[in-house]
N, C-alpha and C positions, 0 to 999 in steps of 0.2 A: 503494500499499499503506501500511498506516495505520500509526503511529509503534508503538502499540503490538496487541493482538494484540485482548484486551476492556480494556473502560474501566467502572471499577465507580462509579456516583455513588451516592453515601449523603446523603440529605436527613438534615443534624442540624440543622436550623431549631429554635429556640425561642423559640415566641409568650409574650409578657410582656402578662398584665392584658387576657387573649384568649381567649373561653369554647370557638373553636375547638380541636382538637388538636394537636397539633406532635411532629412525629418521634423528639427531644430526652428531649419525655417517655418515650419510650419504649426509653432505651438507647440511642439510636442513636450515637451517638459512641463507645462500647464497643462496639461492634458491627462499626463500621465498622474502631477497631485489632486489633478478635478478627482480621477478615477481613481485613485487613492482615498482620498478623502469621503467619498460616496460608499465604499465598500468600510471604509472603519463604522461609518453611519449606519449599515446595513450591519452591523454587530458580526458583519462576515468575517475579520481579516483575523489573522495568526494562525497556529496548526492544525490542522482540517478547515482551515480553511482555502480563503486565499491570498495569493500574496502577488502584487506593484511592483512592478523591476525597471528600473532603467538597464537599457540594454544600448553596446554600441553601435556603429551601423550593424543593418541587418542584411545590407549588401538589395535590396528594394525597395531603392529610394524612389528612383523613378515610378514606383505606381504608391509613394507616401503620400501622407506619412503613415508608418506600418509598428502595430503590431503583432503579438501571434501570442495564441493561449492550449500553451497545455494542460494535461496531458497531450491532446485530443491533435495537437502542432497547426493547429488551424488561421491561417493568416486573413488579416483585416488589414485592411484603407478604412480611416474614418476623418472628416471633415473640420465636427464639430462636440460640443457638450450634448446633443441632441444623441449624436451617432456614438460616445459613447455612452452615455443613457440605457440606451438601446442596447449594443452588447452589453454590457453587464445584466441586465433584465433580461435580457434573452437568450444570451451563450453561457453565463455564468450562474444565473441565478432557476434560468427553465431548464436549461439545457437542451434548448434549441438555436442550432447554430445562423444565423445571419446573413446569407443570400447575398442581398443587394451590398454590403461591404466585405467581403472576399476579396483576397486578391489569387 
């Protein structure tokens, strides 16, 4: 059994002097903090619950910003807090993937 029921990794990479996009330019750190606060408010953080982490480059920035949810290994993109809410409510809480945000 996994230590966490779900583990969300948000790419928060910021490229300097590179023409390729980077997730941090799309407010990835702010969205990660929002997700973490939401999970805490729902009482779902910690052992047996949900962990929200920053990740370095996940190498899909052209499709980003990106996050991946384990243990399923489902890759998502998002635009705003409403997308993060949907991912948490549907994928994390209800166990239903969100096809419109999948990569």
